[in-house]
Structures are given as C-alpha cells and as structure tokens.
NURO-58196 format. One record per residue (C-alpha): x, y, z. Coordinates in steps of 0.25 Angstrom, whole numbers, padded with zeros to 4 digits, always signed. Layout:
<nodes>
XYZ/...
</nodes>
This chain:
<nodes>
+0123-0031+0269/+0112-0025+0277/+0098-0032+0278/+0084-0027+0281/+0074-0038+0282/+0059-0034+0280/+0050-0044+0287/+0055-0051+0300/+0048-0064+0298/+0054-0078+0297/+0062-0076+0284/+0066-0061+0288/+0071-0065+0302/+0078-0077+0296/+0086-0069+0286/+0087-0057+0295/+0092-0065+0307/+0102-0073+0299/+0107-0060+0292/+0109-0053+0305/+0115-0065+0311/+0125-0065+0300/+0129-0050+0303/+0121-0043+0293/+0114-0030+0297/+0099-0034+0297/+0087-0026+0299/+0072-0031+0300/+0061-0022+0295/+0048-0025+0301/+0034-0019+0302/+0030-0024+0316/+0036-0015+0327/+0035-0026+0338/+0042-0036+0329/+0053-0027+0325/+0056-0023+0339/+0056-0037+0344/+0066-0041+0333/+0074-0028+0335/+0075-0031+0350/+0078-0046+0349/+0083-0049+0335/+0080-0061+0326/+0080-0075+0332/+0083-0086+0322/+0083-0101+0326/+0082-0114+0318/+0091-0123+0309/+0104-0115+0311/+0102-0112+0326/+0097-0099+0332/+0101-0085+0334/+0096-0071+0338/+0101-0059+0330/+0098-0044+0332/+0092-0036+0321/+0086-0023+0319/+0071-0022+0316/+0065-0010+0311/+0051-0005+0307/+0054+0005+0296/+0063+0003+0283/+0070+0016+0287/+0076+0010+0299/+0081-0002+0292/+0094+0005+0287/+0100+0002+0273/+0099-0013+0270/+0106-0019+0259/+0096-0030+0258/+0081-0029+0262/+0075-0043+0264/+0060-0044+0262/+0055-0055+0271/+0040-0051+0273/+0028-0060+0269/+0025-0058+0254/+0012-0050+0257/+0020-0040+0265/+0030-0038+0253/+0024-0025+0248/+0026-0018+0262/+0040-0024+0264/+0044-0019+0250/+0040-0004+0254/+0049-0006+0266/+0060-0012+0257/+0059+0000+0248/+0064+0010+0259/+0076+0001+0262/+0081+0000+0247/+0093+0008+0242/+0102+0005+0231/+0107-0009+0231/+0097-0014+0242/+0092-0028+0240/+0078-0031+0243/+0076-0046+0245/+0063-0054+0246/+0064-0067+0253/+0049-0069+0253/+0039-0080+0249/+0030-0079+0237/+0028-0071+0225/+0027-0055+0223/+0037-0051+0233/+0047-0046+0223/+0036-0038+0215/+0032-0031+0228/+0046-0027+0231/+0049-0022+0217/+0036-0014+0218/+0040-0007+0230/+0055-0005+0227/+0052+0001+0214/+0066-0003+0208/+0074+0000+0221/+0084-0010+0226/+0086-0024+0222/+0075-0034+0224/+0080-0048+0227/+0070-0060+0227/+0074-0071+0237/+0069-0085+0241/+0073-0092+0253/+0070-0106+0258/+0076-0103+0272/+0065-0108+0282/+0061-0098+0292/+0050-0099+0303/+0046-0087+0312/+0047-0090+0327/+0042-0077+0331/+0046-0062+0328/+0060-0061+0324/+0062-0076+0327/+0064-0086+0316/+0067-0101+0314/+0076-0105+0303/+0069-0117+0299/+0076-0121+0286/+0088-0118+0277/+0086-0114+0263/+0091-0106+0251/+0089-0091+0248/+0089-0087+0233/+0090-0072+0229/+0089-0065+0216/+0088-0050+0211/+0074-0048+0205/+0075-0032+0204/+0086-0023+0205/+0087-0007+0204/+0102-0007+0204/+0113-0013+0196/+0112-0028+0194/+0126-0030+0198/+0124-0023+0211/+0111-0031+0214/+0118-0044+0211/+0130-0040+0220/+0120-0036+0232/+0113-0049+0230/+0126-0057+0231/+0129-0050+0243/+0115-0053+0249/+0118-0068+0246/+0131-0068+0254/+0123-0061+0266/+0113-0072+0266/+0123-0083+0265/+0131-0077+0276/+0118-0077+0284/+0116-0092+0281/+0106-0092+0270/+0111-0099+0257/+0108-0089+0246/+0109-0088+0231/+0105-0079+0220/+0097-0082+0208/+0093-0075+0195/+0080-0083+0193/+0074-0077+0206/+0060-0077+0201/+0061-0092+0199/+0067-0094+0213/+0055-0086+0219/+0045-0095+0212/+0053-0107+0217/+0052-0102+0231/+0037-0099+0229/+0035-0113+0224/+0041-0119+0237/+0032-0109+0245/+0020-0114+0237/+0023-0128+0241/+0026-0126+0256/+0020-0113+0262/+0005-0115+0260/+0005-0130+0263/+0012-0127+0277/+0002-0116+0280/-0010-0124+0278/-0004-0137+0284/+0004-0130+0295/+0015-0139+0292/+0030-0136+0292/+0037-0137+0278/+0043-0151+0280/+0029-0157+0283/+0023-0153+0270/+0031-0164+0263/+0027-0175+0273/+0012-0175+0270/+0007-0179+0256/-0005-0169+0256/+0004-0157+0258/+0014-0163+0248/+0003-0164+0237/-0001-0150+0239/+0013-0145+0239/+0015-0152+0226/+0003-0146+0220/+0006-0132+0224/+0020-0132+0220/+0017-0138+0206/+0007-0127+0204/+0017-0117+0207/+0027-0123+0198/+0017-0123+0187/+0014-0108+0189/+0029-0105+0189/+0031-0112+0176/+0020-0104+0170/+0026-0091+0174/+0040-0096+0169/+0046-0098+0183/+0056-0109+0184/+0057-0114+0198/+0072-0116+0202/+0069-0130+0208/+0069-0141+0198/+0058-0148+0207/+0050-0137+0214/+0041-0147+0222/+0054-0154+0227/+0059-0141+0231/+0047-0138+0239/+0048-0152+0246/+0063-0149+0249/+0060-0136+0255/+0050-0142+0264/+0061-0152+0269/+0071-0141+0270/+0062-0133+0279/+0054-0144+0285/+0053-0137+0299/+0050-0124+0293/+0036-0117+0295/+0033-0110+0282/+0031-0096+0282/+0016-0098+0278/+0014-0107+0289/+0020-0098+0299/+0011-0087+0294/-0001-0096+0296/+0003-0101+0310/+0004-0086+0313/-0009-0083+0307/-0003-0073+0297/-0005-0070+0282/+0002-0079+0273/+0010-0078+0260/+0001-0088+0253/-0004-0077+0242/+0011-0076+0238/+0014-0090+0238/+0004-0100+0234/-0006-0089+0230/+0005-0083+0221/+0005-0097+0213/-0010-0096+0212/-0009-0081+0206/+0002-0084+0197/-0005-0097+0193/-0017-0089+0189/-0009-0079+0181/-0002-0090+0173/-0014-0100+0172/-0009-0111+0181/-0018-0118+0191/-0014-0117+0205/-0025-0124+0213/-0016-0130+0224/-0010-0116+0227/-0023-0109+0226/-0029-0119+0237/-0016-0117+0246/-0017-0102+0245/-0032-0102+0249/-0030-0111+0260/-0019-0103+0266/-0027-0090+0264/-0038-0097+0271/-0029-0100+0283/-0024-0086+0284/-0037-0080+0283/-0044-0089+0294/-0033-0089+0305/-0043-0085+0316/-0054-0095+0312/-0045-0108+0310/-0047-0120+0319/-0036-0128+0325/-0043-0138+0334/-0057-0142+0337/
</nodes>
C-alpha cells in the first residue's frame, strides 16, 4: 500500500517513519514550506525504545503532488481537522482509506463533512508514545496498541473490509501491533477517557505521564476527571472497552512513563492545545446529557488560561 501522512508532527512522523523504514511508499503532506523542505532533504529521524534510524521520505505542500495513495493518515491536531479533511478529499479515489489517528471527539464528523461520501473513513486509536524532538524528528517513547474500524464507506462493504485488513498487515509489518474492531465508537471514547485522565494534568503540572501516578493530588484529580467521563459515556450509551477505565489510565501512565503527553508538548512549545476536544468535549457532552462535569470544566479552563497567557507567565522571582 502507498501512504500519505497529513500532519508531520510526533504521531505523523512516528507512523510515517516506521512505514517508510518498512519499505512502504510514504509521502508527507505539510502546509509549512520550510518544514517540508527540511524533511524532504533530510528525511525522518526516529529514536527511542527500539533504537534509532533516519529514513528518506518525500514531503510535499500540495495534495496534487502526493500521488495516488491507498491510505491517507490524518495526524493533525483536532482543531486543524477541517483543513486536513479538504486536503484528504483531493487525494481520495475509489477504495482509498482515510484514517484518523487523532485525539478527541469530532474528527470523524469533520472528515465525513468534507469527503461527502467519498472513500472509506477509518477511525483509529493508538497508545504508541511519541514525543517530538524537532521538525521531522520523533522519539518513540512507549509501545502500545493500535485499533482501527470502518465508520463510513462509499464502496462495497467487502472491499472496505479487505482494504482494512491489508492496512492492518502493513501496520504490523511496520512494527505496530494492530487489530480491527466493529465497536469503534466505544473504542474512540475509551481512548478519550485515557486522554481525559492524562493530558490536561500533565499540561498543568508539567509532569511526564508516569509521574502522575506517583503523587496523590494528581491521582485524585485523575480519578475525578475519569469518573465524570465514564458517567457521561454511560448516559450516551457508550460502553468503554476496558472493564476498569481508571485502572487502564493508570496502566497507560506506567507503560508510557517517560512520555511527554501531546498536550504538555504543546504547552512547552507555547502552542494551542487540544483541550477543547478532550476534557472540553466531556464538558459539552455532559451538558447535553445533563451530567455534571466540574473537574473536567476546571481542568479545561486552567489549560485554556495557560495557553492564553504564555507571554505573561512567571517562572522565577
């Protein structure tokens, strides 16, 4: 299969790098000329738990230059999904898989709106730990599972399933343990609950994932935020795939102990965060189904305050 990765951030470079290293034709679609040129000239650098490598990849600025990929991997931040979806639309032909490996809620809906029935939308979650070390340079900080499921298909169901199974084999060859699931909506929510328990707390405390379970205050906030998310999910008829979601959050913290969460990476780089699509999504869905979410509301407002005041913050006397 041929791949086009939209969004050469940490996750995009992790998957793009390993796919290219495994021999798959891989193109990165970027909107920043300088970054695209750097990656095109130097390739992707991956370091971390499996060692390191540098692999050449093609980086382009326009969808028209990305060829005819079989798979479009959407790895942009949730707030950039609408723009990425328009680019994906130009790459889609019969049988193309458009795969979202993003955080938060609303990404599938944005893709569906832009694609207007074209291609096959695949929702995915991954717990692979990835930390950006610079443009086109990623640290593989933790192993994890990747789960994929078809949520919308314009073609024959049989062909979509066959293409998805081939994608799973490609991911496996690249070193990513992957499986498919029919209850992908429940799985998206399960990943959301994990993000709810980790991302905002790391962004506020500036701690790595593993540190959260070492401090009682952070653990108490984690428990409250996760329990609120579970209550909202239950009110919406969503069934988390983990029998004990809170235990799963703690386990992810342990498995990715050395990882700097994507939201903390954004805060350290003074960038916009995805808080509105993670804890903020729990607050919105809670309002819709009349479930109180005070902890998630507080965490959301704290992260929003941090990202709105980068140029006014004090770090020493």
